[in-house]
PDB file of N, CA, C and O in Angstrom:
ATOM      1  N   MET A   1      79.150  67.738  95.581  1.00  0.00           N
ATOM      2  CA  MET A   1      80.545  67.519  96.145  1.00  0.00           C
ATOM      3  C   MET A   1      80.923  67.092  97.680  1.00  0.00           C
ATOM      4  O   MET A   1      80.280  67.526  98.636  1.00  0.00           O
ATOM      5  N   SER A   2      81.817  66.368  97.792  1.00  0.00           N
ATOM      6  CA  SER A   2      81.778  65.680  99.030  1.00  0.00           C
ATOM      7  C   SER A   2      82.287  66.759 100.048  1.00  0.00           C
ATOM      8  O   SER A   2      82.258  67.939  99.699  1.00  0.00           O
ATOM      9  N   ASP A   3      82.737  66.423 101.250  1.00  0.00           N
ATOM     10  CA  ASP A   3      83.093  67.109 102.384  1.00  0.00           C
ATOM     11  C   ASP A   3      84.611  67.208 102.099  1.00  0.00           C
ATOM     12  O   ASP A   3      85.251  68.227 102.361  1.00  0.00           O
ATOM     13  N   ASN A   4      85.155  66.096 101.550  1.00  0.00           N
ATOM     14  CA  ASN A   4      86.730  65.958 101.404  1.00  0.00           C
ATOM     15  C   ASN A   4      86.895  67.052 100.316  1.00  0.00           C
ATOM     16  O   ASN A   4      87.648  67.994 100.563  1.00  0.00           O
ATOM     17  N   GLU A   5      86.363  67.003  99.347  1.00  0.00           N
ATOM     18  CA  GLU A   5      86.708  67.915  98.348  1.00  0.00           C
ATOM     19  C   GLU A   5      86.618  69.506  98.740  1.00  0.00           C
ATOM     20  O   GLU A   5      87.399  70.379  98.363  1.00  0.00           O
ATOM     21  N   SER A   6      85.541  69.657  99.541  1.00  0.00           N
ATOM     22  CA  SER A   6      85.255  71.197  99.955  1.00  0.00           C
ATOM     23  C   SER A   6      86.425  71.400 100.830  1.00  0.00           C
ATOM     24  O   SER A   6      86.926  72.524 100.875  1.00  0.00           O
ATOM     25  N   ARG A   7      86.916  70.432 101.532  1.00  0.00           N
ATOM     26  CA  ARG A   7      87.982  70.761 102.835  1.00  0.00           C
ATOM     27  C   ARG A   7      89.227  70.907 101.737  1.00  0.00           C
ATOM     28  O   ARG A   7      90.117  71.730 101.953  1.00  0.00           O
ATOM     29  N   THR A   8      89.241  70.268 100.834  1.00  0.00           N
ATOM     30  CA  THR A   8      90.518  70.337 100.019  1.00  0.00           C
ATOM     31  C   THR A   8      90.714  71.862  99.547  1.00  0.00           C
ATOM     32  O   THR A   8      91.641  72.597  99.884  1.00  0.00           O
ATOM     33  N   ILE A   9      89.742  72.149  98.774  1.00  0.00           N
ATOM     34  CA  ILE A   9      89.597  73.403  97.998  1.00  0.00           C
ATOM     35  C   ILE A   9      89.708  74.699  99.384  1.00  0.00           C
ATOM     36  O   ILE A   9      90.317  75.748  99.175  1.00  0.00           O
ATOM     37  N   ALA A  10      89.110  74.444 100.587  1.00  0.00           N
ATOM     38  CA  ALA A  10      89.480  75.237 101.606  1.00  0.00           C
ATOM     39  C   ALA A  10      90.893  75.343 102.059  1.00  0.00           C
ATOM     40  O   ALA A  10      91.570  76.356 102.238  1.00  0.00           O
ATOM     41  N   GLU A  11      91.202  74.071 102.210  1.00  0.00           N
ATOM     42  CA  GLU A  11      92.798  74.307 102.387  1.00  0.00           C
ATOM     43  C   GLU A  11      93.640  74.742 101.419  1.00  0.00           C
ATOM     44  O   GLU A  11      94.601  75.403 101.816  1.00  0.00           O
ATOM     45  N   GLU A  12      93.527  74.530 100.144  1.00  0.00           N
ATOM     46  CA  GLU A  12      94.295  75.098  99.146  1.00  0.00           C
ATOM     47  C   GLU A  12      94.161  76.604  99.250  1.00  0.00           C
ATOM     48  O   GLU A  12      95.221  77.227  99.179  1.00  0.00           O
ATOM     49  N   ALA A  13      92.757  77.477  99.445  1.00  0.00           N
ATOM     50  CA  ALA A  13      92.547  78.598  99.431  1.00  0.00           C
ATOM     51  C   ALA A  13      93.475  79.089 100.530  1.00  0.00           C
ATOM     52  O   ALA A  13      94.284  79.979 100.269  1.00  0.00           O
ATOM     53  N   MET A  14      93.394  78.490 101.902  1.00  0.00           N
ATOM     54  CA  MET A  14      94.266  78.990 102.927  1.00  0.00           C
ATOM     55  C   MET A  14      95.679  78.930 102.635  1.00  0.00           C
ATOM     56  O   MET A  14      96.429  79.816 103.045  1.00  0.00           O
ATOM     57  N   LEU A  15      96.042  78.084 102.048  1.00  0.00           N
ATOM     58  CA  LEU A  15      97.547  77.908 101.741  1.00  0.00           C
ATOM     59  C   LEU A  15      97.959  79.142 100.798  1.00  0.00           C
ATOM     60  O   LEU A  15      99.073  79.662 100.863  1.00  0.00           O
ATOM     61  N   LYS A  16      97.000  79.534  99.961  1.00  0.00           N
ATOM     62  CA  LYS A  16      97.233  80.518  98.996  1.00  0.00           C
ATOM     63  C   LYS A  16      97.534  81.632  99.652  1.00  0.00           C
ATOM     64  O   LYS A  16      98.581  82.267  99.520  1.00  0.00           O
ATOM     65  N   PHE A  17      96.421  81.955 100.535  1.00  0.00           N
ATOM     66  CA  PHE A  17      96.205  82.755 101.118  1.00  0.00           C
ATOM     67  C   PHE A  17      97.518  83.428 102.342  1.00  0.00           C
ATOM     68  O   PHE A  17      97.814  84.593 102.605  1.00  0.00           O
ATOM     69  N   LEU A  18      97.951  82.390 102.763  1.00  0.00           N
ATOM     70  CA  LEU A  18      99.119  82.470 103.657  1.00  0.00           C
ATOM     71  C   LEU A  18     100.334  82.852 102.953  1.00  0.00           C
ATOM     72  O   LEU A  18     101.195  83.544 103.496  1.00  0.00           O
ATOM     73  N   ASP A  19     100.417  82.474 101.906  1.00  0.00           N
ATOM     74  CA  ASP A  19     101.623  82.290 100.987  1.00  0.00           C
ATOM     75  C   ASP A  19     101.832  83.690 100.359  1.00  0.00           C
ATOM     76  O   ASP A  19     102.929  83.981  99.881  1.00  0.00           O
ATOM     77  N   THR A  20     100.847  84.517 100.353  1.00  0.00           N
ATOM     78  CA  THR A  20     101.218  85.911  99.732  1.00  0.00           C
ATOM     79  C   THR A  20     100.886  86.912 100.800  1.00  0.00           C
ATOM     80  O   THR A  20     100.086  86.750 101.721  1.00  0.00           O
ATOM     81  N   ASP A  21     101.680  88.062 100.519  1.00  0.00           N
ATOM     82  CA  ASP A  21     101.610  89.441 101.261  1.00  0.00           C
ATOM     83  C   ASP A  21     100.740  90.454 100.697  1.00  0.00           C
ATOM     84  O   ASP A  21     100.393  91.432 101.360  1.00  0.00           O
ATOM     85  N   ASP A  22     100.386  90.266  99.541  1.00  0.00           N
ATOM     86  CA  ASP A  22      99.692  90.983  98.563  1.00  0.00           C
ATOM     87  C   ASP A  22      97.990  91.213  98.797  1.00  0.00           C
ATOM     88  O   ASP A  22      97.132  90.413  98.423  1.00  0.00           O
ATOM     89  N   PHE A  23      97.799  92.179  99.329  1.00  0.00           N
ATOM     90  CA  PHE A  23      96.169  92.105  99.739  1.00  0.00           C
ATOM     91  C   PHE A  23      95.460  92.019  98.542  1.00  0.00           C
ATOM     92  O   PHE A  23      94.327  91.566  98.699  1.00  0.00           O
ATOM     93  N   ASP A  24      95.784  92.331  97.296  1.00  0.00           N
ATOM     94  CA  ASP A  24      95.017  92.089  96.095  1.00  0.00           C
ATOM     95  C   ASP A  24      94.651  90.639  95.765  1.00  0.00           C
ATOM     96  O   ASP A  24      93.553  90.148  95.499  1.00  0.00           O
ATOM     97  N   GLU A  25      96.024  90.016  95.865  1.00  0.00           N
ATOM     98  CA  GLU A  25      95.897  88.530  95.643  1.00  0.00           C
ATOM     99  C   GLU A  25      94.844  87.790  96.843  1.00  0.00           C
ATOM    100  O   GLU A  25      94.040  86.906  96.544  1.00  0.00           O
ATOM    101  N   LYS A  26      95.022  88.335  98.245  1.00  0.00           N
ATOM    102  CA  LYS A  26      94.189  87.864  99.074  1.00  0.00           C
ATOM    103  C   LYS A  26      92.887  88.010  98.941  1.00  0.00           C
ATOM    104  O   LYS A  26      92.148  87.055  99.180  1.00  0.00           O
ATOM    105  N   TYR A  27      92.357  89.299  98.516  1.00  0.00           N
ATOM    106  CA  TYR A  27      91.289  89.762  98.161  1.00  0.00           C
ATOM    107  C   TYR A  27      90.495  88.603  96.945  1.00  0.00           C
ATOM    108  O   TYR A  27      89.345  88.176  97.053  1.00  0.00           O
ATOM    109  N   ASP A  28      91.276  88.341  96.043  1.00  0.00           N
ATOM    110  CA  ASP A  28      91.031  87.662  94.969  1.00  0.00           C
ATOM    111  C   ASP A  28      90.763  86.157  95.246  1.00  0.00           C
ATOM    112  O   ASP A  28      89.890  85.479  94.704  1.00  0.00           O
ATOM    113  N   ILE A  29      91.797  85.682  96.323  1.00  0.00           N
ATOM    114  CA  ILE A  29      91.432  84.095  96.506  1.00  0.00           C
ATOM    115  C   ILE A  29      90.338  83.974  97.435  1.00  0.00           C
ATOM    116  O   ILE A  29      89.956  82.819  97.627  1.00  0.00           O
ATOM    117  N   LEU A  30      89.594  85.126  98.215  1.00  0.00           N
ATOM    118  CA  LEU A  30      88.424  84.850  99.023  1.00  0.00           C
ATOM    119  C   LEU A  30      87.364  85.034  98.047  1.00  0.00           C
ATOM    120  O   LEU A  30      86.261  84.514  98.217  1.00  0.00           O
ATOM    121  N   CYS A  31      87.626  85.718  97.074  1.00  0.00           N
ATOM    122  CA  CYS A  31      86.224  86.184  96.126  1.00  0.00           C
ATOM    123  C   CYS A  31      86.130  84.848  95.208  1.00  0.00           C
ATOM    124  O   CYS A  31      85.035  84.595  94.704  1.00  0.00           O
ATOM    125  N   ASP A  32      87.184  84.019  94.979  1.00  0.00           N
ATOM    126  CA  ASP A  32      87.222  82.781  94.246  1.00  0.00           C
ATOM    127  C   ASP A  32      86.455  81.490  94.913  1.00  0.00           C
ATOM    128  O   ASP A  32      85.978  80.566  94.253  1.00  0.00           O
ATOM    129  N   LEU A  33      86.425  81.599  96.350  1.00  0.00           N
ATOM    130  CA  LEU A  33      85.791  80.648  97.096  1.00  0.00           C
ATOM    131  C   LEU A  33      84.377  80.607  96.589  1.00  0.00           C
ATOM    132  O   LEU A  33      83.931  81.649  96.110  1.00  0.00           O
ATOM    133  N   LYS A  34      83.546  79.442  96.637  1.00  0.00           N
ATOM    134  CA  LYS A  34      82.346  79.254  96.520  1.00  0.00           C
ATOM    135  C   LYS A  34      81.685  79.350  97.943  1.00  0.00           C
ATOM    136  O   LYS A  34      82.452  79.354  98.906  1.00  0.00           O
ATOM    137  N   GLU A  35      80.337  79.428  98.161  1.00  0.00           N
ATOM    138  CA  GLU A  35      79.819  79.649  99.540  1.00  0.00           C
ATOM    139  C   GLU A  35      80.212  78.511 100.190  1.00  0.00           C
ATOM    140  O   GLU A  35      80.950  78.565 101.174  1.00  0.00           O
ATOM    141  N   ASN A  36      79.765  77.420  99.710  1.00  0.00           N
ATOM    142  CA  ASN A  36      79.672  76.062 100.045  1.00  0.00           C
ATOM    143  C   ASN A  36      80.943  75.659 100.618  1.00  0.00           C
ATOM    144  O   ASN A  36      80.890  74.695 101.382  1.00  0.00           O
ATOM    145  N   ASP A  37      82.425  76.361 100.345  1.00  0.00           N
ATOM    146  CA  ASP A  37      83.552  76.011 100.548  1.00  0.00           C
ATOM    147  C   ASP A  37      83.844  76.470 101.835  1.00  0.00           C
ATOM    148  O   ASP A  37      84.615  75.845 102.564  1.00  0.00           O
ATOM    149  N   VAL A  38      83.183  77.720 102.250  1.00  0.00           N
ATOM    150  CA  VAL A  38      83.681  78.317 103.281  1.00  0.00           C
ATOM    151  C   VAL A  38      83.109  77.764 104.673  1.00  0.00           C
ATOM    152  O   VAL A  38      81.934  77.397 104.701  1.00  0.00           O
ATOM    153  N   THR A  39      83.931  77.689 105.873  1.00  0.00           N
ATOM    154  CA  THR A  39      83.496  77.311 107.002  1.00  0.00           C
ATOM    155  C   THR A  39      83.774  78.106 108.107  1.00  0.00           C
ATOM    156  O   THR A  39      84.618  78.997 108.014  1.00  0.00           O
ATOM    157  N   ASP A  40      83.171  77.897 109.144  1.00  0.00           N
ATOM    158  CA  ASP A  40      83.505  79.049 110.258  1.00  0.00           C
ATOM    159  C   ASP A  40      84.971  78.804 110.727  1.00  0.00           C
ATOM    160  O   ASP A  40      85.562  79.758 111.234  1.00  0.00           O
ATOM    161  N   LEU A  41      85.730  77.377 110.577  1.00  0.00           N
ATOM    162  CA  LEU A  41      87.064  77.289 110.840  1.00  0.00           C
ATOM    163  C   LEU A  41      87.901  77.984 110.050  1.00  0.00           C
ATOM    164  O   LEU A  41      88.870  78.540 110.566  1.00  0.00           O
ATOM    165  N   LEU A  42      87.628  78.082 108.435  1.00  0.00           N
ATOM    166  CA  LEU A  42      88.364  78.739 107.465  1.00  0.00           C
ATOM    167  C   LEU A  42      88.338  80.009 107.912  1.00  0.00           C
ATOM    168  O   LEU A  42      89.402  80.609 108.059  1.00  0.00           O
ATOM    169  N   ILE A  43      87.344  80.504 108.146  1.00  0.00           N
ATOM    170  CA  ILE A  43      87.091  82.158 108.601  1.00  0.00           C
ATOM    171  C   ILE A  43      87.893  82.541 109.741  1.00  0.00           C
ATOM    172  O   ILE A  43      88.582  83.560 109.688  1.00  0.00           O
ATOM    173  N   ASP A  44      87.857  81.798 110.776  1.00  0.00           N
ATOM    174  CA  ASP A  44      88.846  82.039 111.932  1.00  0.00           C
ATOM    175  C   ASP A  44      89.898  81.920 111.621  1.00  0.00           C
ATOM    176  O   ASP A  44      90.621  82.855 111.964  1.00  0.00           O
ATOM    177  N   ASN A  45      90.574  80.771 110.835  1.00  0.00           N
ATOM    178  CA  ASN A  45      91.950  80.717 110.870  1.00  0.00           C
ATOM    179  C   ASN A  45      92.507  81.884 109.757  1.00  0.00           C
ATOM    180  O   ASN A  45      93.732  82.004 109.746  1.00  0.00           O
ATOM    181  N   LEU A  46      91.883  82.598 108.989  1.00  0.00           N
ATOM    182  CA  LEU A  46      92.144  83.240 107.952  1.00  0.00           C
ATOM    183  C   LEU A  46      92.299  84.837 108.932  1.00  0.00           C
ATOM    184  O   LEU A  46      93.279  85.580 108.868  1.00  0.00           O
ATOM    185  N   ALA A  47      91.177  85.050 109.717  1.00  0.00           N
ATOM    186  CA  ALA A  47      90.724  86.197 110.150  1.00  0.00           C
ATOM    187  C   ALA A  47      92.277  86.373 111.224  1.00  0.00           C
ATOM    188  O   ALA A  47      92.894  87.434 111.320  1.00  0.00           O
ATOM    189  N   VAL A  48      92.650  85.123 111.913  1.00  0.00           N
ATOM    190  CA  VAL A  48      93.973  85.067 112.802  1.00  0.00           C
ATOM    191  C   VAL A  48      95.291  85.619 112.019  1.00  0.00           C
ATOM    192  O   VAL A  48      96.097  86.384 112.550  1.00  0.00           O
ATOM    193  N   THR A  49      95.391  85.184 110.831  1.00  0.00           N
ATOM    194  CA  THR A  49      96.334  85.732 109.941  1.00  0.00           C
ATOM    195  C   THR A  49      96.654  87.194 109.900  1.00  0.00           C
ATOM    196  O   THR A  49      97.762  87.728 109.935  1.00  0.00           O
ATOM    197  N   LEU A  50      95.118  87.896 109.796  1.00  0.00           N
ATOM    198  CA  LEU A  50      95.039  89.385 109.700  1.00  0.00           C
ATOM    199  C   LEU A  50      94.997  90.081 110.981  1.00  0.00           C
ATOM    200  O   LEU A  50      94.774  91.291 111.002  1.00  0.00           O
ATOM    201  N   ASP A  51      95.210  89.361 112.139  1.00  0.00           N
ATOM    202  CA  ASP A  51      95.047  89.871 113.399  1.00  0.00           C
ATOM    203  C   ASP A  51      93.747  90.592 113.645  1.00  0.00           C
ATOM    204  O   ASP A  51      93.657  91.555 114.406  1.00  0.00           O
ATOM    205  N   VAL A  52      92.658  90.034 112.904  1.00  0.00           N
ATOM    206  CA  VAL A  52      91.151  90.664 113.354  1.00  0.00           C
ATOM    207  C   VAL A  52      90.378  89.483 113.989  1.00  0.00           C
ATOM    208  O   VAL A  52      90.824  88.337 114.048  1.00  0.00           O
ATOM    209  N   VAL A  53      89.170  89.881 114.457  1.00  0.00           N
ATOM    210  CA  VAL A  53      88.270  88.918 115.102  1.00  0.00           C
ATOM    211  C   VAL A  53      86.892  89.247 114.359  1.00  0.00           C
ATOM    212  O   VAL A  53      86.304  90.329 114.378  1.00  0.00           O
ATOM    213  N   ILE A  54      86.502  88.055 113.690  1.00  0.00           N
ATOM    214  CA  ILE A  54      85.060  88.177 112.927  1.00  0.00           C
ATOM    215  C   ILE A  54      84.175  87.585 114.173  1.00  0.00           C
ATOM    216  O   ILE A  54      84.445  86.510 114.707  1.00  0.00           O
ATOM    217  N   PRO A  55      83.343  88.227 114.473  1.00  0.00           N
ATOM    218  CA  PRO A  55      82.093  88.020 115.191  1.00  0.00           C
ATOM    219  C   PRO A  55      81.510  86.602 114.840  1.00  0.00           C
ATOM    220  O   PRO A  55      81.649  86.177 113.693  1.00  0.00           O
ATOM    221  N   ASP A  56      80.814  85.803 115.868  1.00  0.00           N
ATOM    222  CA  ASP A  56      80.147  84.702 115.562  1.00  0.00           C
ATOM    223  C   ASP A  56      78.975  85.202 114.923  1.00  0.00           C
ATOM    224  O   ASP A  56      78.593  86.346 115.172  1.00  0.00           O
ATOM    225  N   GLY A  57      78.263  84.343 113.993  1.00  0.00           N
ATOM    226  CA  GLY A  57      77.005  84.669 113.249  1.00  0.00           C
ATOM    227  C   GLY A  57      76.970  83.843 112.016  1.00  0.00           C
ATOM    228  O   GLY A  57      77.779  82.960 111.731  1.00  0.00           O
ATOM    229  N   PRO A  58      75.749  84.296 111.181  1.00  0.00           N
ATOM    230  CA  PRO A  58      76.114  83.624 110.025  1.00  0.00           C
ATOM    231  C   PRO A  58      77.040  83.497 109.102  1.00  0.00           C
ATOM    232  O   PRO A  58      77.559  84.543 108.714  1.00  0.00           O
ATOM    233  N   ILE A  59      77.442  82.357 108.574  1.00  0.00           N
ATOM    234  CA  ILE A  59      78.806  81.890 107.648  1.00  0.00           C
ATOM    235  C   ILE A  59      78.959  83.344 106.789  1.00  0.00           C
ATOM    236  O   ILE A  59      79.835  84.209 106.809  1.00  0.00           O
ATOM    237  N   GLY A  60      77.745  83.212 106.051  1.00  0.00           N
ATOM    238  CA  GLY A  60      77.736  84.482 104.851  1.00  0.00           C
ATOM    239  C   GLY A  60      77.987  85.643 105.365  1.00  0.00           C
ATOM    240  O   GLY A  60      78.910  86.241 104.811  1.00  0.00           O
ATOM    241  N   ARG A  61      77.433  86.226 106.322  1.00  0.00           N
ATOM    242  CA  ARG A  61      77.787  87.531 106.935  1.00  0.00           C
ATOM    243  C   ARG A  61      79.139  87.733 107.614  1.00  0.00           C
ATOM    244  O   ARG A  61      79.582  88.869 107.783  1.00  0.00           O
ATOM    245  N   ARG A  62      79.797  86.642 108.004  1.00  0.00           N
ATOM    246  CA  ARG A  62      81.013  86.399 108.683  1.00  0.00           C
ATOM    247  C   ARG A  62      82.170  86.473 107.476  1.00  0.00           C
ATOM    248  O   ARG A  62      83.190  87.157 107.573  1.00  0.00           O
ATOM    249  N   PHE A  63      81.870  85.749 106.466  1.00  0.00           N
ATOM    250  CA  PHE A  63      82.750  85.683 105.433  1.00  0.00           C
ATOM    251  C   PHE A  63      82.689  87.180 104.407  1.00  0.00           C
ATOM    252  O   PHE A  63      83.612  87.558 103.684  1.00  0.00           O
ATOM    253  N   ASP A  64      81.692  87.694 104.536  1.00  0.00           N
ATOM    254  CA  ASP A  64      81.551  89.176 104.096  1.00  0.00           C
ATOM    255  C   ASP A  64      82.397  90.261 104.836  1.00  0.00           C
ATOM    256  O   ASP A  64      82.948  91.207 104.274  1.00  0.00           O
ATOM    257  N   GLU A  65      82.426  89.953 106.370  1.00  0.00           N
ATOM    258  CA  GLU A  65      83.268  90.784 107.071  1.00  0.00           C
ATOM    259  C   GLU A  65      84.477  90.609 106.864  1.00  0.00           C
ATOM    260  O   GLU A  65      85.212  91.594 106.809  1.00  0.00           O
ATOM    261  N   LEU A  66      84.970  89.366 106.702  1.00  0.00           N
ATOM    262  CA  LEU A  66      86.630  89.086 106.393  1.00  0.00           C
ATOM    263  C   LEU A  66      86.874  89.906 105.060  1.00  0.00           C
ATOM    264  O   LEU A  66      87.696  90.819 104.972  1.00  0.00           O
ATOM    265  N   LYS A  67      86.150  89.515 104.152  1.00  0.00           N
ATOM    266  CA  LYS A  67      86.326  90.279 102.915  1.00  0.00           C
ATOM    267  C   LYS A  67      86.509  91.697 102.978  1.00  0.00           C
ATOM    268  O   LYS A  67      87.403  92.275 102.359  1.00  0.00           O
ATOM    269  N   THR A  68      85.625  92.300 103.762  1.00  0.00           N
ATOM    270  CA  THR A  68      85.636  93.964 103.899  1.00  0.00           C
ATOM    271  C   THR A  68      87.052  94.124 104.708  1.00  0.00           C
ATOM    272  O   THR A  68      87.800  95.001 104.275  1.00  0.00           O
ATOM    273  N   CYS A  69      87.466  93.417 105.763  1.00  0.00           N
ATOM    274  CA  CYS A  69      88.725  93.509 106.297  1.00  0.00           C
ATOM    275  C   CYS A  69      89.871  93.479 105.346  1.00  0.00           C
ATOM    276  O   CYS A  69      90.800  94.285 105.357  1.00  0.00           O
ATOM    277  N   VAL A  70      89.734  92.523 104.556  1.00  0.00           N
ATOM    278  CA  VAL A  70      91.072  92.396 103.369  1.00  0.00           C
ATOM    279  C   VAL A  70      90.775  93.524 102.565  1.00  0.00           C
ATOM    280  O   VAL A  70      91.724  94.308 102.553  1.00  0.00           O
ATOM    281  N   LYS A  71      89.902  93.858 101.956  1.00  0.00           N
ATOM    282  CA  LYS A  71      89.591  95.129 101.009  1.00  0.00           C
ATOM    283  C   LYS A  71      89.859  96.181 101.567  1.00  0.00           C
ATOM    284  O   LYS A  71      90.289  97.060 100.820  1.00  0.00           O
ATOM    285  N   THR A  72      89.721  96.526 103.079  1.00  0.00           N
ATOM    286  CA  THR A  72      90.337  97.925 103.729  1.00  0.00           C
ATOM    287  C   THR A  72      91.280  97.616 103.947  1.00  0.00           C
ATOM    288  O   THR A  72      91.900  98.660 103.741  1.00  0.00           O
ATOM    289  N   ARG A  73      92.138  96.763 104.306  1.00  0.00           N
ATOM    290  CA  ARG A  73      93.574  96.450 104.169  1.00  0.00           C
ATOM    291  C   ARG A  73      94.343  96.756 102.840  1.00  0.00           C
ATOM    292  O   ARG A  73      95.369  97.433 102.779  1.00  0.00           O
ATOM    293  N   LYS A  74      93.811  96.261 101.962  1.00  0.00           N
ATOM    294  CA  LYS A  74      94.375  96.462 100.409  1.00  0.00           C
ATOM    295  C   LYS A  74      94.143  97.833 100.238  1.00  0.00           C
ATOM    296  O   LYS A  74      95.107  98.462  99.804  1.00  0.00           O
ATOM    297  N   LYS A  75      93.224  98.394 100.441  1.00  0.00           N
ATOM    298  CA  LYS A  75      93.144  99.813 100.317  1.00  0.00           C
ATOM    299  C   LYS A  75      94.227 100.924 100.842  1.00  0.00           C
ATOM    300  O   LYS A  75      94.827 101.814 100.239  1.00  0.00           O
ATOM    301  N   TYR A  76      94.232 100.437 102.451  1.00  0.00           N
ATOM    302  CA  TYR A  76      95.230 101.288 103.256  1.00  0.00           C
ATOM    303  C   TYR A  76      96.590 100.921 102.936  1.00  0.00           C
ATOM    304  O   TYR A  76      97.388 101.858 102.953  1.00  0.00           O
ATOM    305  N   GLU A  77      97.034  99.799 102.654  1.00  0.00           N
ATOM    306  CA  GLU A  77      98.366  99.329 102.739  1.00  0.00           C
ATOM    307  C   GLU A  77      99.124  99.536 101.079  1.00  0.00           C
ATOM    308  O   GLU A  77     100.313  99.377 100.801  1.00  0.00           O
ATOM    309  N   SER A  78      98.066  99.912 100.205  1.00  0.00           N
ATOM    310  CA  SER A  78      98.742 100.389  99.047  1.00  0.00           C
ATOM    311  C   SER A  78      98.957 101.756  98.851  1.00  0.00           C
ATOM    312  O   SER A  78      99.755 102.228  98.041  1.00  0.00           O
ATOM    313  N   LEU A  79      98.029 102.558  99.815  1.00  0.00           N
ATOM    314  CA  LEU A  79      98.168 104.167 100.011  1.00  0.00           C
ATOM    315  C   LEU A  79      99.958 104.205 100.721  1.00  0.00           C
ATOM    316  O   LEU A  79     100.915 104.845 100.285  1.00  0.00           O
ATOM    317  N   ARG A  80      99.899 103.268 101.928  1.00  0.00           N
ATOM    318  CA  ARG A  80     101.187 103.332 102.789  1.00  0.00           C
ATOM    319  C   ARG A  80     102.296 103.167 102.032  1.00  0.00           C
ATOM    320  O   ARG A  80     103.222 103.973 102.107  1.00  0.00           O
ATOM    321  N   LEU A  81     102.331 102.055 101.179  1.00  0.00           N
ATOM    322  CA  LEU A  81     103.565 101.512 100.266  1.00  0.00           C
ATOM    323  C   LEU A  81     103.792 102.885  99.334  1.00  0.00           C
ATOM    324  O   LEU A  81     104.920 103.379  99.351  1.00  0.00           O
ATOM    325  N   ARG A  82     102.996 103.366  98.712  1.00  0.00           N
ATOM    326  CA  ARG A  82     103.070 104.642  97.879  1.00  0.00           C
ATOM    327  C   ARG A  82     103.944 105.626  98.359  1.00  0.00           C
ATOM    328  O   ARG A  82     104.863 106.093  97.686  1.00  0.00           O
ATOM    329  N   GLN A  83     103.638 105.997  99.674  1.00  0.00           N
ATOM    330  CA  GLN A  83     104.296 107.352 100.122  1.00  0.00           C
ATOM    331  C   GLN A  83     105.681 106.976 100.621  1.00  0.00           C
ATOM    332  O   GLN A  83     106.442 107.847 101.044  1.00  0.00           O
TER     333      GLN A  83
END
């Protein structure tokens, strides 16, 4: 897969991520990404939309932290909306 194809996949994922307010969907979008499609820039951009900072480090660890943030927000946002 070329860099252009990877960027396209990452850009599509970012647009889908930005278009939804549903944290279940956001989490699914992240889980659908392949490891080689994830970049530091993508992680930083998605983290900004969530108002979180993902510390520098290996991409795999940073991506796991981003998914954990979305999973946590998913849990608490759904609880808040039920009340």
